[in-house]
N, C-alpha and C positions, 0 to 999 in steps of 0.2 A: 613840576613845582620846585623852583630853585630858591634856595636860601643860602646863607653863609655856611650852614651845616652841610648841605648837600655838596657844596663846592669843596669844603674842607675834606670830607670823607670820600668824595667822588661817588656819591650814591644818587639814586633817582628821586627818592622821596625823603623828607625830613623826619623819619621815624626810626627810633632805636627800640630794640626789644630788650626789656629789662633783664638783668642777670639775677635769676631766681634760684635760690639754693635747692639742689637736688632736682631741678627742673630744666634749667637752661643748658642743654647739651648741644652737641655738634649738629644734629639733624634739625633741631629747631632753629638754631642760629643760621644755618645754611639756607633753610627755607625762607626765612625772613629776608636774608640778603638777596636771594634769587628773585624775590618778589619786589625788590626795589628799595627796601629799607636797609638797616644794618643790624644783623644779629650779633648776639654777645653770648659767649660761653661763660657760665658762672663757675668759678673755681672754689668758692667758699666751702671749707670742710672736706674737700676732695684730695685724694692722694696725687702726688706729683706725676706718677705714671699715668693716671687717668687723664690729667690735664694734657700731657703730651699726646696721648692717644686721641683725645677729642679734637685737638688742634689739627692733627694729621688727617683725621676723618673729615673735618670741615673743609680742608683744602681739596679733598677729592670730590666733595659734594657741591662746591661752588667756586667760581673764579671771581666772585664779587668780594668787596671788602667786608670783613667781619672783625669783631673785637673780642677781647677777653677781659673779664672783670677780676680784680684782685682784692680780696678782703684783707686789709692791712693789719688786722688783729690775729690772723692765722700765724701759727708758730713757724710754718714753713714758707712764709711769704717771700723771703730772700731767694730761696730755690725756685719758686714759681716765677719770680721776676726775671731771674737769669734764663730760665727756660723760654719765657715769652720773648725776651730780647733775642735769643738765638733763633727762635722760630720766625721772628720778624712779621708778626701779625700787623694788620692795618692800624689798630688803635687799642688802647686800654682804657677801662674805667676803673677808678680807684675809690674805695670807700672804707668806712669804719677805721679810720686812723689818719695820721698826718701824711699827705701825699708828697709834700714838698721835697723831702730827701731823695725821692725816686724819679722826679720829673726829668732831670738832666740825663740820667742813665737811659731811660726810654727814648728820649729825643736823640741821643747819640746813636741809638740803634735804628733810627728812622721810623719810630713808632709814635703816633700822635697820642697825646695824653689828655684825658678828660676826667678830672676828679669830680666826685659828688660832694657838694658842700651844703651846709644847713643854714647859712646866713651870709649877710653882705660882707662882714669882716673877713671871713675865710675865702669868699669869692674873690675879693680884691687881692688877698695874699697869694692864691694860686695863680691868678692872672699875672701878678708881678714876678712870679717865679717861673714863668714860661709855659703854663698850661695852654693847650691849643683851643680848648673849649671847656665848658663846665656844665654840670648837671645840678639843678636845684630841685630837691625832692620834698614835696609837702607831705603832711601827716595823713593825707588821704590815701597814701600808698599802702600796699601790703608789706608785711614783714616789719623789720625794725624801723621805727619812725621817730621824727623829731617833734618839735613843739609848734612850728609854724605851718600854716596852710599853703597850698600851691599858689593861690591868688595873692596872698600877702608876700610870698617870696618873689613872684613875678613883679609885683608892684614896686618892691623895694630894691631888688638886686639888679634887674635888667638895666635900669637907667645908669647904673654905676659901672657897668662892665662893657668893654669893647670887643672882647672875643665872643664867639657864638655861645649863647646860653640855651640849654636844653631844659625844658620844664618836665617834671615827672611828678606823679602822684594824682591818681583819679582820672587819668586819660583812658577812655575806652571806646570813643567814637570820634568821627570827624569834626563834630561841633567843637569838641575840646581842642583838637589840633588848630582849628580856625581861631578859637579864642586865644590860644597861646601865641599864634602868629600876630594877631592884632595887638597883643600886649607887648610885642617886640622880641619874643623868643625866636630862635632860629629853627626850632623843631621840638619834638616831644619824645619822651621815653615811656613806653607802655609795657606793663608786665602781665597783669591778670588777664587781659584780653587774649594774649598769646598763650597763657596757661591753658585756656579753653580752645586749643587749636588741634587740628588733626595730627600735625607733625610733633606736637609736644609728647614727650615720653612719659609724662605723669600718668598715674593710674586713672582709668576711666571713671571710677567712682569719685575721685577728687575733681575731675573736670565736670562731671554731672552736678556735683554739689555747687560749683560756681554758677553753672547755668540756672540751677533751681533757686539760688539765693535772690532775695529782694533787696530793696534799697536800705533796709536796716539790718542787713545780713552779717555785718562784721562786728567784732568786739575788740577792744584794746586790753591786753593783759600786761601787767607789769608797770602800769602807769604810776602807781603810788611809789614804786621803787626807782623810778626814772630809768626803767629798762623796758620801754614800750614796744610791743609787737602787735600788729593788726592782723587778725585771722578771721575766718568764718566762725560764727557762733556755733558751738557744739558742746558736748559734755566736758571736754577738756577746758575750754575757756570759762564755762560756768563754774567748774570746780576751782580753777585758779583764782577767779575773782572772789569766790566765797572764802577761800583761805586767805587771800590778800586782805580782805575786809576784817577778818578775824585776827589779823596781825600774826599769821603763821610764820615760823622761822624761815629765813632765806633758803636754808638747805632743803626744806620741804617743798618750797615753791620751785626751786631749781630741779628737784627730782621729778616733779610733775611735767616739766618742760623737756627733760632730757630725752633726746632722740625723736621728739615729736615732729620736728621739721621734716624728718625723713619718712616717718611712718605713714603719713597721709599720702604724699605723692608717689612713694615707692611701693608701699604695701597696701594702700587703699583704705587705711583706718581713718574714716572720715568722722568718727565720733570722738576718739581720744588722740588722734593726730592733729597737727596744726596745718590747716590749709591757709597759708599766708596769702591774703588777697586784699585788693584795694576796695575803696568804698563804692565805686561806680559799677554796680553789679546788675541793675535791672535792665540795662541795655545789652547785656551779654545773654542772648536768648538761645544760642545754639553753638555747637562745636563746628568751626569752619576751618578751611585750609588757611595758611598764612597769606597766600596770595589773595584769597577772598577778603580776609580781614584788612589787608593793606589797601586793596581796591575800595573797600567800603570807607575806610578812613579818608582817602583822597576824594572820593565822590562826595561824601557828606561835607567835607571841609570846603570844597569848591562851591557846593550849594549854599552853605552857610555864608561864605564870603560874598557870594553874589547878591545876598540879601542885605549886605551892609552898604549903605549909600557911598558912592565914590570909590569903590574897590572893584578890582577885576580879578579874573581867574589867573 
């Protein structure tokens, strides 16, 4: 399955694995890359030594392209960027900040740059400043979310952009991949589906919670304060929303969230930790290997495209 994205990154299938905090480590990224997609190591909140260790480990586990995500609000982002440039990984994804000041530095190091953008204006800006591709992420995604849906982003951004556009937010099976390709995207990024994979290092209780969740299984916390995070419904999200509606002080709300992104995937606290997951949950019915997941994506996408008149595999 060839697209502008597969040609850009020299990968077999147009599927990126999302960079999930405390989840997207070297073994998961390498497994996705070995299966024909492109894995990504998530560095958000991690120590610089951990990032270096994980890049080195990924290089021993795969000879295929993989990427690294940089959260531009991290205090040590400059050190992480220097490290990534020295390690010369295949590509980077950049989010939670302004990527423009860093594009040239990565490109000078021979690293392809793929920023995450929330709207058409910023998509045009990163394209004009040399980005190799970009990711549009709808509010169906897990974790920190914006205001627009994936469909509305694809509808409005893709016609305005010439570089490859990767759609993210709510992609969990091959029908979604087919839909994105029909809309003009060059590929998709999926996170939650790979959270529930055998190679993912997350706690088994967190993975099982994703498998057990239904189509109404997520909740958005922080929406009223414009700091929205989508997670599985549990005691933590219920309490947060209760406090939010009662106009609790920001300090009290922040305290309830503190460390919770780590406690669910690392410690298995599925009641008071945050299992950051996207909305498309009911199709995730088992924990599979990354190879099985990607093969399912491609088979289902080809089947879906074959049912659209005038298209071919």
